[in-house]
C-alpha positions in Angstrom: 89.3 103.7 65.5 88.2 100.4 64.1 84.6 99.6 64.9 84.0 96.5 67.0 82.0 93.7 65.6 78.6 93.3 67.3 78.3 90.5 69.8 76.2 87.5 68.7 72.7 87.2 70.1 72.4 84.4 72.6 69.0 82.9 73.7 69.1 82.6 77.4 66.6 80.3 79.0 66.6 78.5 82.4 69.7 76.7 83.5 71.8 77.7 80.5 71.8 81.3 82.0 73.3 80.1 85.2 75.9 78.0 83.3 76.8 81.1 81.1 77.1 83.3 84.2 79.3 80.8 85.9 81.6 80.6 82.8 81.8 84.4 82.6 82.6 84.7 86.3 85.4 82.2 85.9 86.8 84.1 82.9 86.8 87.4 84.7 88.2 86.1 88.0 91.8 87.2 88.7 94.3 84.3 88.4 96.5 84.2 91.5 100.2 83.9 91.2 101.9 80.7 92.4 105.2 80.6 94.4 108.2 78.7 93.1 111.1 77.0 94.9 114.6 76.1 93.8 118.2 77.4 93.8 119.1 81.0 93.0 122.4 81.1 91.0 124.5 84.2 90.5 128.1 85.2 89.9 130.3 82.5 88.5 127.4 80.1 88.5 127.4 79.8 92.3 124.4 79.7 94.6 122.7 82.0 97.1 123.4 80.2 100.4 122.6 80.4 104.1 125.9 80.1 105.9 126.3 76.8 107.7 122.7 75.9 106.9 121.9 77.7 110.1 118.3 78.9 110.5 119.0 81.2 113.4 118.0 84.9 113.1 121.0 86.9 111.8 122.7 84.1 109.9 124.7 85.6 107.0 123.6 85.0 103.4 126.5 84.3 101.1 127.7 83.0 97.7 128.8 79.4 97.7 129.3 76.4 95.4 126.0 74.9 94.5 125.4 71.7 96.5 121.6 71.1 96.4 121.1 71.4 100.2 118.2 73.0 101.9 120.5 76.0 102.6 120.3 76.8 98.9 116.6 76.1 98.3 114.7 79.4 98.1 111.0 80.0 97.7 110.1 83.1 95.7 106.7 83.8 97.2 103.7 85.6 95.9 103.9 87.9 99.0 107.2 89.3 97.7 109.3 87.3 100.2 112.3 85.1 99.3 112.5 82.3 101.9 114.9 79.5 102.9 114.9 77.2 105.9 111.5 78.7 106.9 112.8 82.2 107.2 113.1 85.3 105.1 115.8 87.1 103.1 116.3 90.2 105.2 118.3 93.5 104.9 120.1 94.0 108.2 118.8 96.8 110.4 116.1 97.8 107.9 118.9 99.7 106.1 118.4 101.2 102.7 122.1 102.1 102.3 124.6 100.8 99.7 126.5 97.9 101.3 123.8 96.9 103.9 124.3 93.2 104.4 121.6 90.6 103.8 120.8 87.9 106.4 118.2 85.3 107.3 115.5 86.4 109.7 112.1 85.4 111.0 109.5 86.7 108.5 107.9 89.9 109.8 106.3 91.4 106.6 108.6 94.4 106.8 109.8 96.3 103.7 113.3 95.1 104.3 112.1 91.5 103.5 110.2 92.3 100.3 111.8 91.6 96.9 111.0 91.8 93.3 112.6 89.4 90.8 112.6 91.0 87.4 112.8 89.5 84.0 116.2 91.1 83.6 117.5 88.8 86.4 117.7 91.5 89.1 116.4 90.8 92.7 115.3 94.2 93.9 114.4 95.5 97.3 111.8 98.2 96.4 111.9 100.0 99.7 115.6 100.7 99.2 115.4 100.8 95.4 118.5 98.7 95.3 119.6 95.3 93.9 120.8 92.1 95.6 124.6 92.3 95.1 127.7 90.2 95.7 130.2 92.2 97.8 133.3 93.4 96.0 132.2 91.5 92.9 133.9 88.4 94.5 133.1 84.9 93.3 134.9 83.3 96.3 132.9 80.9 98.5 131.6 82.9 101.5 131.4 86.3 99.7 128.7 88.2 101.6 125.5 89.3 99.9 124.4 92.9 100.3 122.2 95.5 98.6 123.6 98.1 96.3 122.4 100.7 93.7 121.4 98.7 90.6 124.2 98.9 88.0 123.5 95.9 85.7 126.7 94.3 86.7 127.3 90.5 86.7 127.4 90.5 90.5 123.8 91.7 90.6 122.4 89.1 88.1 120.5 86.1 89.5 118.7 83.2 88.1 115.8 82.5 90.4 112.8 80.2 90.3 110.0 82.2 88.6 106.5 82.3 90.2 103.7 81.8 87.8 102.3 85.3 87.3 98.8 86.4 88.0 97.0 89.1 86.0 99.6 91.9 86.6 103.3 92.2 85.7 106.1 93.8 87.6 108.6 96.2 86.1 110.3 99.5 86.6 108.7 102.9 86.2 110.4 106.2 86.0 109.3 109.9 85.4 109.9 112.5 82.8 109.7 116.1 84.0 108.7 119.5 82.8 108.6 120.1 79.1 108.7 123.5 77.3 105.4 125.3 77.3 103.1 123.9 74.6 105.2 120.8 74.1 103.2 118.0 72.5 103.2 114.3 73.4 103.5 111.7 70.6 99.7 111.4 70.5 99.4 115.1 69.7 98.1 116.2 73.2 99.7 119.1 75.0 102.0 117.7 77.7 100.6 118.1 81.2 103.2 117.2 83.8 100.6 116.8 86.6 98.2 114.5 84.7 97.7 110.8 85.3 99.3 110.0 82.0 102.4 108.0 80.8 104.6 107.1 78.0 105.3 103.5 77.2 109.0 102.9 77.7 111.4 102.1 74.9 112.0 98.8 76.7 108.4 97.6 76.2 107.7 95.7 73.0 105.1 96.1 71.6 104.4 99.5 72.9 100.9 100.1 74.3 98.4 102.0 72.0 97.5 105.6 72.8 94.5 105.7 75.1 95.3 102.5 76.8 94.4 102.6 80.6 96.9 101.0 82.9 96.6 100.4 86.6 99.9 101.0 88.3 100.8 100.0 91.8 104.0 100.9 93.7 105.2 97.6 95.1 107.0 99.4 98.0 104.0 101.2 99.5 100.9 99.8 97.8 99.8 103.1 96.3 97.9 102.7 93.1 96.5 104.8 90.3 95.2 104.5 86.8 97.2 106.2 84.0 96.4 106.7 80.3 99.0 106.2 77.7 99.4 109.3 75.5 103.2 109.3 74.7 106.1 107.2 73.6 109.3 106.7 75.6 112.2 108.8 74.2 114.8 108.2 76.9 117.9 106.0 76.9 117.6 102.6 78.6 119.0 102.4 82.1 120.3 99.6 84.4 116.7 99.4 85.8 115.2 97.0 83.3 112.7 96.0 82.2 111.4 99.6 82.3 107.7 99.7 81.3 106.4 103.3 81.9 107.6 106.9 81.9 105.2 108.7 84.2 104.5 112.4 84.5 106.1 113.9 87.6 102.7 114.3 89.1 101.7 110.7 88.7 105.1 109.5 89.8 104.9 111.6 93.0 101.4 110.4 93.8 102.7 106.9 93.7 105.4 107.8 96.2 108.3 108.1 93.8 111.2 110.5 94.4 111.7 113.2 91.7 115.4 112.6 91.4 117.3 111.9 88.1 119.4 109.3 89.8 116.9 107.7 92.2 113.7 108.3 90.2 112.8 104.7 89.6 110.2 102.5 91.4 109.2 98.9 91.0 105.5 98.7 90.0 102.9 96.2 89.1 101.1 97.2 86.0 97.8 95.8 84.8 96.5 96.8 81.4 92.8 97.7 81.7 92.2 98.4 78.0 
């Protein structure tokens, strides 16, 4: 490990002390994210649209030619909502099933109204672990919007206004399960499937150094823990991108993840602690 250079000595007298403390407080204060508003474009360059510009609860959300109206102006909020006409993008009936239709509804703070916009242009409902999807891959005006298992298809790719990030970043995390007895991680440690440790995913460039501590929070339920990086991702990339962490089964379970090879992905916020 490279030794750190000693900090310079600073003479602190009177009011300069207060000024320095104020400066340090400002540097250490978390920077809040900022919402962004604009159109959300998807399949065939068409826009996410509130049918008939109707703000009534239950109005279908559809794909439609972009026209710049208020029915196509969406605010991607820092509270994980996506809003138009003063109401929220909502999964009908709180469903988490493939094919559940999306509508406009009064904002309630429910999990069916929470979304994560990823840098891979997915709009994900973390509670369902599914992506915003154009039904039947249709680019026709009026094609209904639904949720569906994330596949990476063109009918699930959206260009949305991007909020200015705060100190954390959102990404996908998965798990890697039991290893043969005595198996070693890339750092040379014996693998412990119940430890709060993780591998940096193949998707992450540059990969985090061994020993880095990362605070990980499951966006769907708010559960949080701190993991230590002691391994390198060795698994193939998946439609759930960007994927940042491969967690032990124990850590993944404590965050509320399901240990399932097909459903074993959660949207997390990760903050590198050092």
